[in-house]
C-alpha angles and dihedrals in degrees: 000000000000117000112240119217101208093185089057091046089057093040094239136122121258091248091052113137125234092265091055093047093050091044091052092047093051094049093047097040089054091046097054104028107133092234091056101034121049095179118122111263094021091112094052089046091051090052091048092053092046089051093050090049092048090055097047106035091072116069093214097050091042092054090051090048092048091053092050090043091063087050093045093051089065095042096084120216095340133054138201125166112256118272108282095012113155122165113244090218094047120196089312090068127225115332089016096284108157120225133175137187145142089277129167128259086251092059091043093050089059102039104019124249141236123261144152113321090221094223112167130204120204092261101035152344126281118248125253120270117237123215126194138169119244118197114212129192115224089240089063095056095065093062142028108281130183117208133183113243120194124185143147124251133182115250133177120231122174090347093308128114118225141153125251132187114244129191127197133175103227125194109224110213118232110256102035114157134213110277094019116142121219116196120211105195115226099005096108131081119327119255129244117252108337094340115132121249121260126251132256117231121200117205109209114223114181109215111234110255120224092227112023129065117204121231107174104298091337126091128214119209117188107222115201115215133188112236092249089052092057093044099043102029127235149187118252139173118239131187126241134179092269103035144304126309138185119251127190117220110203122225116272094022116175129229108253093030117138124218115199117224103192119226098004095108131087125309119269130185090263101036136294135329120230135263118230120205108210110201121226124185110218123193121220111264093237141006138208134215092273097049090045087055092049091049087048091050092046092052091054095045099043095057088201126152110190088194101047090114087065090070096054 
């Protein structure tokens, strides 16, 4: 099989840190998400990016991949894991965390892969489970959303096994989280004889948002402020997942300060998380002689040394 260079897929260097890998994934996932990009091949590219991130985001899996990457680099055009190779993480991942997805044979050859559980009844064999990845936008997690799911499952007709395409309209419950697994009983492959059908498992993948970072059920929004807005205070309009709201910035606000906006985060079983506005002071991109003179005057009048504590 062909060796996959996950670093190249994400466009990062092999020594990239976790933040760089996450940033690259967020950017590419947004770019190639099928709901955002109708171009042919975008969906496959999205799956490839998700697979690369799944392999590199966990330190244990990344270490195993790096070891095999050195082997794969010498393997020429084809690749097979070394004889006797077996991932210490298994398909459950490091620490036993289970993950599923429509991943390639290459990925499954390293970390293992899902399949039929092989359960038998007295009069037949249980059908194979199906597992697919379902991208969800953050906006879709705060209200009940129905999404069309299309997948292929094995069925038996006239004693012959073949794959058929199946479509379902699935209601996504509010509050779903990234990595959550939703089971749809009996929607997998058909059983043999009188054996029951397998199940369909939806692996929830939250699509990275261009504005909001996720911290559990809370959201963080970076709010840029001009220096005079932070100094004098102001009222601004900020976005949330359910519309825009007004936010008051107090005078003498500090960069890095968090303002809590209650109930504007992600849904939980008991309500909603919070939205935190993270203040960031941004300098103008350029100045002229007049503004430079004003800054100079301010520096003389303010009598402020931000590094005064260094002399203590």
